[in-house]
C-alpha positions as a Markdown table, in Angstrom:
| # | Residue | x | y | z |
|---|---|---|---|---|
| 1 | Met | -40.9 | 20.5 | -3.1 |
| 2 | Lys | -40.0 | 17.1 | -4.1 |
| 3 | Val | -38.2 | 16.6 | -7.6 |
| 4 | Trp | -38.7 | 14.0 | -10.0 |
| 5 | Ala | -36.9 | 13.2 | -13.9 |
| 6 | His | -39.7 | 13.4 | -16.3 |
| 7 | Arg | -38.3 | 10.8 | -18.8 |
| 8 | Gly | -35.0 | 10.9 | -17.4 |
| 9 | Cys | -32.9 | 14.6 | -18.1 |
| 10 | Ser | -35.4 | 14.8 | -20.8 |
| 11 | Gln | -34.6 | 18.2 | -22.4 |
| 12 | Arg | -30.4 | 18.0 | -22.6 |
| 13 | Tyr | -30.7 | 14.3 | -23.6 |
| 14 | Pro | -33.8 | 11.8 | -26.0 |
| 15 | Glu | -36.2 | 10.8 | -23.5 |
| 16 | Asn | -36.8 | 7.4 | -21.8 |
| 17 | Thr | -33.0 | 6.2 | -22.9 |
| 18 | Leu | -30.1 | 4.7 | -20.2 |
| 19 | Leu | -28.5 | 8.1 | -21.3 |
| 20 | Ala | -31.2 | 10.4 | -20.0 |
| 21 | Phe | -31.6 | 8.0 | -16.9 |
| 22 | Glu | -27.9 | 7.9 | -15.8 |
| 23 | Lys | -27.7 | 11.9 | -16.2 |
| 24 | Ala | -30.5 | 11.7 | -14.0 |
| 25 | Ala | -29.6 | 9.2 | -11.3 |
| 26 | Ala | -26.3 | 11.7 | -10.9 |
| 27 | Ile | -28.7 | 13.9 | -9.5 |
| 28 | Ala | -27.6 | 13.3 | -6.0 |
| 29 | Asp | -30.4 | 15.0 | -4.4 |
| 30 | Leu | -33.3 | 13.9 | -6.8 |
| 31 | Thr | -36.6 | 11.9 | -5.2 |
| 32 | Gly | -37.6 | 9.9 | -8.3 |
| 33 | Ile | -37.2 | 9.5 | -12.2 |
| 34 | Glu | -40.8 | 8.3 | -14.5 |
| 35 | Leu | -40.8 | 6.3 | -17.1 |
| 36 | Asp | -43.3 | 4.9 | -19.4 |
| 37 | Ile | -43.5 | 0.9 | -19.8 |
| 38 | Gln | -45.5 | -1.1 | -23.1 |
| 39 | Leu | -45.3 | -4.4 | -24.5 |
| 40 | Thr | -43.6 | -5.6 | -27.7 |
| 41 | Lys | -44.9 | -7.8 | -30.5 |
| 42 | Asp | -43.4 | -10.6 | -29.0 |
| 43 | Gly | -44.1 | -9.2 | -24.8 |
| 44 | Glu | -40.6 | -8.1 | -24.2 |
| 45 | Met | -41.3 | -4.9 | -21.5 |
| 46 | Val | -39.5 | -1.9 | -23.5 |
| 47 | Val | -39.5 | 2.0 | -22.4 |
| 48 | Ile | -41.2 | 4.1 | -24.6 |
| 49 | His | -43.6 | 7.0 | -24.3 |
| 50 | Asp | -45.9 | 6.9 | -28.0 |
| 51 | Glu | -47.7 | 4.5 | -29.1 |
| 52 | Arg | -45.8 | 4.7 | -32.4 |
| 53 | Val | -41.5 | 4.9 | -32.5 |
| 54 | Asp | -42.0 | 7.7 | -35.2 |
| 55 | Arg | -41.6 | 10.7 | -33.4 |
| 56 | Thr | -38.5 | 9.6 | -31.4 |
| 57 | Thr | -36.8 | 6.6 | -33.9 |
| 58 | Glu | -36.0 | 6.7 | -37.0 |
| 59 | Gly | -38.7 | 4.0 | -37.6 |
| 60 | Met | -42.7 | 3.9 | -38.4 |
| 61 | Gly | -45.6 | 2.2 | -36.6 |
| 62 | Phe | -46.7 | 0.9 | -33.3 |
| 63 | Val | -44.5 | -0.4 | -30.9 |
| 64 | Arg | -46.7 | -4.1 | -30.6 |
| 65 | Glu | -46.0 | -4.3 | -33.9 |
| 66 | Tyr | -42.8 | -4.8 | -33.2 |
| 67 | Thr | -40.5 | -7.7 | -32.0 |
| 68 | Leu | -37.3 | -6.4 | -29.2 |
| 69 | Ser | -34.8 | -7.5 | -31.4 |
| 70 | Gln | -36.4 | -5.2 | -34.0 |
| 71 | Leu | -36.6 | -2.4 | -32.0 |
| 72 | Lys | -32.8 | -2.6 | -31.3 |
| 73 | Lys | -32.5 | -1.8 | -34.4 |
| 74 | Leu | -33.7 | 1.5 | -34.4 |
| 75 | His | -31.6 | 4.6 | -33.8 |
| 76 | Ile | -32.6 | 7.4 | -30.7 |
| 77 | Tyr | -29.8 | 10.2 | -31.9 |
| 78 | Ala | -28.2 | 12.2 | -29.3 |
| 79 | Asp | -26.5 | 14.5 | -30.3 |
| 80 | Glu | -22.0 | 14.5 | -29.6 |
| 81 | Asn | -23.2 | 11.1 | -27.1 |
| 82 | Pro | -23.4 | 7.7 | -28.2 |
| 83 | Thr | -27.2 | 6.9 | -30.4 |
| 84 | Gln | -29.3 | 5.3 | -27.7 |
| 85 | Ser | -31.8 | 2.5 | -28.5 |
| 86 | Ile | -34.6 | 1.9 | -27.0 |
| 87 | Pro | -34.0 | -0.1 | -23.6 |
| 88 | Thr | -36.2 | -2.5 | -21.8 |
| 89 | Ile | -37.0 | -2.2 | -18.8 |
| 90 | Thr | -34.7 | -4.9 | -17.0 |
| 91 | Glu | -31.9 | -2.8 | -18.7 |
| 92 | Val | -33.1 | 0.0 | -17.1 |
| 93 | Phe | -33.0 | -1.9 | -13.6 |
| 94 | Asp | -29.5 | -3.0 | -13.9 |
| 95 | Leu | -28.8 | 0.5 | -14.5 |
| 96 | Leu | -30.6 | 2.2 | -12.0 |
| 97 | Ala | -29.8 | -0.5 | -9.3 |
| 98 | Ser | -27.6 | 0.8 | -6.5 |
| 99 | Arg | -29.7 | 4.0 | -6.3 |
| 100 | Leu | -32.3 | 2.0 | -6.1 |
| 101 | Gln | -31.1 | 0.0 | -2.9 |
| 102 | Ser | -30.1 | 3.6 | -1.7 |
| 103 | Gly | -33.6 | 5.3 | -1.7 |
| 104 | Leu | -33.8 | 7.2 | -5.5 |
| 105 | Lys | -38.2 | 6.1 | -6.5 |
| 106 | Leu | -38.5 | 4.5 | -10.2 |
| 107 | Asn | -42.8 | 5.9 | -11.0 |
| 108 | Ile | -43.3 | 3.1 | -13.7 |
| 109 | Glu | -46.4 | 4.3 | -16.4 |
| 110 | Leu | -48.0 | 1.8 | -17.8 |
| 111 | Lys | -49.2 | 3.2 | -21.0 |
| 112 | Asn | -52.6 | 0.8 | -21.3 |
| 113 | Ser | -54.6 | 3.8 | -21.7 |
| 114 | Val | -54.9 | 3.3 | -25.7 |
| 115 | Phe | -53.6 | -0.3 | -26.0 |
| 116 | Pro | -54.7 | -2.6 | -23.3 |
| 117 | Tyr | -51.5 | -5.0 | -23.3 |
| 118 | Asp | -53.2 | -8.0 | -21.6 |
| 119 | Gly | -50.9 | -8.7 | -19.0 |
| 120 | Met | -48.4 | -6.2 | -18.7 |
| 121 | Glu | -49.3 | -6.1 | -14.5 |
| 122 | Glu | -48.4 | -8.9 | -13.7 |
| 123 | Lys | -45.2 | -9.1 | -16.3 |
| 124 | Ile | -43.9 | -5.6 | -14.1 |
| 125 | Val | -45.3 | -6.7 | -10.4 |
| 126 | Glu | -43.6 | -9.9 | -11.5 |
| 127 | Leu | -40.5 | -8.2 | -12.8 |
| 128 | Val | -40.2 | -5.7 | -9.6 |
| 129 | His | -40.6 | -8.5 | -6.7 |
| 130 | Lys | -38.0 | -10.5 | -8.3 |
| 131 | Arg | -35.6 | -8.0 | -8.3 |
| 132 | Gly | -36.2 | -6.7 | -4.7 |
| 133 | Leu | -37.6 | -2.9 | -5.8 |
| 134 | Gln | -40.8 | -3.4 | -4.7 |
| 135 | Asn | -40.4 | -0.1 | -2.2 |
| 136 | Ala | -39.0 | 1.8 | -5.0 |
| 137 | Val | -41.3 | 1.6 | -7.0 |
| 138 | Val | -45.0 | 3.8 | -7.1 |
| 139 | Tyr | -46.8 | 2.6 | -10.5 |
| 140 | Ser | -48.8 | 4.9 | -12.7 |
| 141 | Thr | -51.8 | 5.2 | -15.6 |
| 142 | Phe | -54.5 | 6.6 | -16.5 |
| 143 | Tyr | -56.3 | 3.6 | -16.9 |
| 144 | Ala | -58.5 | 3.1 | -13.5 |
| 145 | Glu | -59.0 | -0.5 | -13.6 |
| 146 | Ser | -54.8 | -1.3 | -14.5 |
| 147 | Leu | -54.4 | 0.3 | -11.1 |
| 148 | Lys | -57.2 | -2.2 | -9.3 |
| 149 | Lys | -55.3 | -4.9 | -11.1 |
| 150 | Ile | -52.0 | -4.0 | -9.9 |
| 151 | Lys | -53.4 | -3.5 | -5.8 |
| 152 | Gly | -54.6 | -7.2 | -6.2 |
| 153 | Leu | -51.1 | -8.3 | -7.8 |
| 154 | Asp | -49.8 | -6.3 | -5.2 |
| 155 | Pro | -51.4 | -5.0 | -2.5 |
| 156 | Asp | -48.4 | -2.9 | -0.6 |
| 157 | Ala | -47.8 | -1.4 | -3.9 |
| 158 | Glu | -47.1 | 2.5 | -3.8 |
| 159 | Leu | -50.2 | 2.7 | -7.2 |
| 160 | Gly | -50.5 | 7.0 | -9.0 |
| 161 | Ile | -53.4 | 7.8 | -11.1 |
| 162 | Leu | -53.6 | 9.9 | -14.0 |
| 163 | Asp | -55.1 | 12.1 | -15.2 |
| 164 | Gly | -55.4 | 16.1 | -16.7 |
| 165 | Lys | -57.4 | 17.7 | -14.2 |
| 166 | Val | -56.8 | 17.0 | -10.0 |
| 167 | Ser | -60.5 | 16.6 | -9.9 |
| 168 | Asp | -60.7 | 13.9 | -12.3 |
| 169 | Cys | -57.4 | 12.0 | -10.9 |
| 170 | Leu | -59.4 | 12.2 | -7.1 |
| 171 | Tyr | -62.6 | 10.8 | -8.4 |
| 172 | Lys | -61.0 | 8.3 | -10.0 |
| 173 | Leu | -59.2 | 7.6 | -6.6 |
| 174 | Lys | -62.7 | 7.6 | -4.7 |
| 175 | Gly | -64.0 | 5.4 | -7.2 |
| 176 | Gly | -61.9 | 2.1 | -5.8 |
| 177 | Cys | -58.7 | 1.7 | -7.9 |
| 178 | Gly | -56.2 | 1.5 | -5.1 |
| 179 | Ala | -54.5 | 4.3 | -6.0 |
| 180 | Ser | -53.1 | 7.2 | -2.9 |
| 181 | Ala | -51.5 | 9.8 | -5.1 |
| 182 | Leu | -52.9 | 12.1 | -7.8 |
| 183 | His | -50.7 | 12.6 | -11.0 |
| 184 | Pro | -52.5 | 15.9 | -13.0 |
| 185 | Phe | -51.4 | 17.8 | -15.2 |
| 186 | Trp | -49.2 | 20.8 | -13.4 |
| 187 | Arg | -51.5 | 23.6 | -14.6 |
| 188 | Asn | -55.1 | 22.0 | -14.2 |
| 189 | Met | -55.2 | 22.3 | -9.8 |
| 190 | Asp | -58.8 | 23.3 | -10.0 |
| 191 | Leu | -59.5 | 22.4 | -6.6 |
| 192 | Pro | -58.7 | 24.0 | -3.6 |
| 193 | Ala | -55.5 | 23.0 | -1.0 |
| 194 | Glu | -57.8 | 22.5 | 1.5 |
| 195 | Glu | -59.2 | 19.8 | -0.6 |
| 196 | Leu | -55.8 | 18.1 | -1.2 |
| 197 | Lys | -55.0 | 18.0 | 1.8 |
| 198 | Gly | -53.3 | 13.9 | 2.7 |
| 199 | Tyr | -52.7 | 13.4 | -0.8 |
| 200 | Thr | -49.1 | 13.1 | -2.4 |
| 201 | Val | -49.7 | 15.3 | -5.9 |
| 202 | Arg | -47.2 | 14.6 | -8.1 |
| 203 | Val | -47.8 | 16.7 | -10.9 |
| 204 | Trp | -46.3 | 16.3 | -14.6 |
| 205 | Leu | -45.2 | 19.0 | -17.2 |
| 206 | Ser | -45.4 | 18.4 | -21.4 |
| 207 | Gly | -43.1 | 20.2 | -23.9 |
| 208 | His | -39.4 | 22.0 | -24.2 |
| 209 | Leu | -38.3 | 18.2 | -24.9 |
| 210 | Tyr | -35.0 | 17.1 | -26.2 |
| 211 | Pro | -33.2 | 18.0 | -29.1 |
| 212 | Glu | -34.9 | 21.7 | -28.3 |
| 213 | Lys | -33.4 | 23.4 | -26.4 |
| 214 | Pro | -33.3 | 24.5 | -22.5 |
| 215 | Thr | -35.5 | 28.0 | -22.3 |
| 216 | Gly | -33.0 | 29.5 | -19.3 |
| 217 | Thr | -36.8 | 29.9 | -16.8 |
| 218 | Lys | -37.1 | 28.1 | -14.2 |
| 219 | Leu | -40.8 | 27.9 | -12.1 |
| 220 | Asp | -41.3 | 29.5 | -9.1 |
| 221 | Phe | -42.2 | 26.3 | -6.7 |
| 222 | Ala | -44.1 | 28.3 | -3.6 |
| 223 | Pro | -47.4 | 29.2 | -5.5 |
| 224 | Leu | -47.2 | 25.3 | -6.8 |
| 225 | Glu | -46.9 | 24.4 | -2.9 |
| 226 | Ala | -49.7 | 26.5 | -2.2 |
| 227 | Gln | -52.1 | 25.2 | -4.5 |
| 228 | Gly | -51.6 | 21.6 | -2.6 |
| 229 | Ile | -48.7 | 20.2 | -5.2 |
| 230 | Thr | -46.0 | 18.0 | -2.7 |
| 231 | Asp | -44.0 | 17.0 | -5.9 |
| 232 | Ile | -43.4 | 17.5 | -9.9 |
| 233 | Ile | -42.3 | 15.7 | -12.5 |
| 234 | Leu | -39.8 | 18.2 | -14.4 |
| 235 | Asn | -37.9 | 18.0 | -17.7 |
| 236 | Glu | -34.4 | 19.6 | -16.9 |
| 237 | Pro | -34.5 | 18.4 | -12.8 |
| 238 | Glu | -30.8 | 19.2 | -12.2 |
| 239 | Ala | -31.6 | 22.7 | -13.3 |
| 240 | Tyr | -33.3 | 22.8 | -9.7 |
| 241 | Met | -31.1 | 20.8 | -7.6 |
| 242 | Asp | -28.2 | 21.8 | -6.4 |
| 243 | Ser | -26.0 | 19.3 | -7.6 |
| 244 | Tyr | -26.6 | 21.4 | -10.9 |
| 245 | Ser | -22.9 | 21.1 | -11.7 |
| 246 | Cys | -22.1 | 17.8 | -12.1 |
| 247 | Phe | -23.8 | 18.8 | -15.4 |
| 248 | Ser | -21.7 | 22.1 | -15.9 |
């Protein structure tokens, strides 16, 4: 099973922050890191999951209603760690540059299924190419038309289609969005493993995000693999890796 960090190490540290990504990058055997991008009012690409800033900062309102400089004034508290801010994708690339060049993957989810964020596909593909990270990046989104657009911009791009059920992911994939990977919720594997042979199936989890305390329980990967799952995107990947001791 290939293990990815969901919004970085988002159980022990604030999600989608440079701190959470730094901790994830320290896990030697990690396959990759998943994160989310949106556009600010002035067209900058920032890394945040929710369309609103309310849950993770002291601010209120939609990301798209803030300029980058306004977003940077918001705080993301991290207990004994330094207070964080909403990062730009450029800052994440700067932080992870050496690891991405040496094999770590980055799953960039375009958060455009609620707001289309016109031009976001062009911006992120251009930046990835400018940084020479084409082989390190997987693009994903719930919005199939967005993947088609990315495929037109970069025919060699690796694409994953998101949805709740694996059957819905496969339906979208077969519809011609250009994806080669299925990204369903881990509890919604509603197709037999035989139908998923040959596909990369990256499942994602939710819940138990910082500042909730770790539960101490761990998933058994064997039955998940038997369902056809090849990759799992976890909030606490460090608990599953041999390099867990670096967090103790």
